[in-house]
C-alpha positions in Angstrom: -16.4 -16.9 -12.7 -13.4 -18.2 -14.6 -11.3 -16.5 -17.3 -11.5 -17.6 -20.7 -8.5 -18.5 -22.8 -9.0 -15.3 -24.8 -9.3 -13.1 -21.6 -6.2 -14.8 -20.1 -4.2 -14.1 -23.6 -5.1 -10.6 -23.2 -4.6 -10.0 -19.6 -1.7 -12.0 -18.5 1.0 -10.4 -20.6 0.0 -7.1 -19.0 0.3 -8.6 -15.4 -3.1 -9.2 -14.7 -4.0 -12.2 -12.5 -6.5 -14.8 -13.9 -9.4 -13.5 -11.6 -8.6 -9.8 -12.9 -8.7 -11.3 -16.5 -12.1 -13.0 -15.9 -13.5 -9.3 -15.7 -12.2 -8.3 -19.1 -15.1 -7.6 -21.6 -14.8 -7.7 -25.5 -15.5 -9.7 -28.5 -12.1 -9.5 -30.2 -8.4 -9.8 -28.9 -8.1 -6.2 -29.6 -11.1 -5.2 -27.5 -10.0 -7.5 -24.7 -6.4 -6.0 -24.7 -8.1 -2.5 -24.8 -10.1 -3.4 -21.9 -7.0 -4.6 -20.0 -5.2 -1.4 -20.8 -8.2 0.4 -19.4 -8.3 -1.7 -16.3 -4.7 -1.2 -15.5 -5.1 2.6 -15.8 -8.2 2.8 -13.7 -6.5 0.6 -11.0 -3.0 1.6 -10.9 -2.2 4.4 -8.5 -0.8 7.9 -10.2 0.9 8.6 -6.8 2.5 6.4 -4.1 0.9 6.6 -0.8 2.6 8.6 2.2 5.0 6.5 3.9 3.6 5.1 7.3 5.4 6.4 10.5 7.6 3.9 12.1 7.6 3.7 15.6 10.9 3.4 17.7 12.6 6.1 16.0 14.8 8.9 17.6 13.5 10.1 20.9 12.5 13.8 21.2 13.7 16.3 23.8 10.8 15.5 26.0 12.2 12.2 26.8 15.9 12.7 26.6 17.2 16.1 27.8 20.2 18.0 26.6 22.5 16.2 29.1 21.2 12.7 28.4 18.6 12.9 31.1 15.4 11.3 31.0 13.1 14.3 32.3 10.2 13.2 30.3 10.2 9.8 31.5 10.7 10.9 35.0 7.7 13.2 34.8 5.4 10.5 33.3 6.4 8.1 36.2 5.9 10.6 38.9 2.6 11.6 37.1 1.3 8.0 37.1 2.6 6.9 40.3 5.2 4.5 38.8 7.9 5.1 41.3 
Protein backbone atom coordinates (compact mmCIF):
# COMPACT_ATOMS: atom_id res chain seq x y z
CA UNK A 1 0.00 0.00 0.00
CA UNK A 2 1.42 3.37 -1.00
CA UNK A 3 0.82 6.60 0.84
CA UNK A 4 -1.26 9.24 -0.85
CA UNK A 5 0.13 12.76 -1.25
CA UNK A 6 -2.24 13.90 1.50
CA UNK A 7 -0.98 11.24 3.89
CA UNK A 8 2.63 12.14 3.11
CA UNK A 9 1.91 15.85 3.65
CA UNK A 10 0.44 15.07 7.09
CA UNK A 11 3.02 12.53 8.27
CA UNK A 12 6.41 13.48 6.85
CA UNK A 13 6.72 16.81 8.73
CA UNK A 14 6.18 14.83 11.93
CA UNK A 15 8.99 12.40 11.08
CA UNK A 16 6.92 9.49 9.79
CA UNK A 17 8.30 7.34 7.00
CA UNK A 18 6.27 6.86 3.79
CA UNK A 19 5.29 3.37 5.01
CA UNK A 20 4.00 4.84 8.27
CA UNK A 21 2.20 7.62 6.39
CA UNK A 22 0.31 5.00 4.35
CA UNK A 23 -1.38 3.86 7.58
CA UNK A 24 -2.83 7.27 8.40
CA UNK A 25 -6.62 7.58 8.25
CA UNK A 26 -8.78 10.65 7.76
CA UNK A 27 -10.75 12.63 5.20
CA UNK A 28 -9.23 16.08 5.78
CA UNK A 29 -5.67 17.31 6.32
CA UNK A 30 -6.61 18.05 9.94
CA UNK A 31 -7.86 14.50 10.51
CA UNK A 32 -4.73 13.03 8.91
CA UNK A 33 -2.52 15.29 11.04
CA UNK A 34 -4.41 14.27 14.18
CA UNK A 35 -3.99 10.60 13.24
CA UNK A 36 -0.25 11.17 12.73
CA UNK A 37 -0.07 12.69 16.23
CA UNK A 38 -1.98 9.73 17.65
CA UNK A 39 0.34 7.33 15.84
CA UNK A 40 3.39 9.06 17.31
CA UNK A 41 1.89 9.06 20.81
CA UNK A 42 1.11 5.36 20.63
CA UNK A 43 4.42 4.26 19.12
CA UNK A 44 6.88 6.53 20.92
CA UNK A 45 8.26 4.96 24.10
CA UNK A 46 7.67 7.03 27.23
CA UNK A 47 10.74 5.59 28.97
CA UNK A 48 14.11 4.65 27.59
CA UNK A 49 14.93 0.96 27.77
CA UNK A 50 17.41 -0.18 30.39
CA UNK A 51 20.98 -0.22 29.09
CA UNK A 52 22.29 -3.58 27.96
CA UNK A 53 25.09 -5.10 29.97
CA UNK A 54 28.35 -4.85 28.15
CA UNK A 55 30.88 -7.65 28.25
CA UNK A 56 34.56 -7.17 28.87
CA UNK A 57 34.09 -4.85 31.83
CA UNK A 58 36.08 -4.78 35.06
CA UNK A 59 36.86 -8.18 36.48
CA UNK A 60 35.48 -9.11 39.86
CA UNK A 61 37.33 -10.43 42.88
CA UNK A 62 36.68 -14.02 41.82
CA UNK A 63 38.95 -13.56 38.80
CA UNK A 64 41.58 -11.15 40.06
CA UNK A 65 42.51 -11.44 43.71
CA UNK A 66 43.60 -8.65 46.02
CA UNK A 67 47.28 -8.98 45.16
CA UNK A 68 46.67 -9.21 41.42
CA UNK A 69 46.47 -12.98 41.46
CA UNK A 70 44.10 -14.85 39.25
CA UNK A 71 42.65 -17.31 41.76
CA UNK A 72 39.32 -17.62 39.98
CA UNK A 73 40.98 -18.42 36.68
CA UNK A 74 43.26 -20.94 38.36
CA UNK A 75 40.28 -22.64 40.04
CA UNK A 76 38.44 -22.83 36.72
CA UNK A 77 41.44 -24.32 34.94
CA UNK A 78 41.97 -26.89 37.71
CA UNK A 79 38.27 -27.82 37.81
CA UNK A 80 38.02 -28.32 34.07
CA UNK A 81 41.38 -29.97 33.55
CA UNK A 82 42.87 -27.14 31.51
CA UNK A 83 46.34 -27.41 33.09
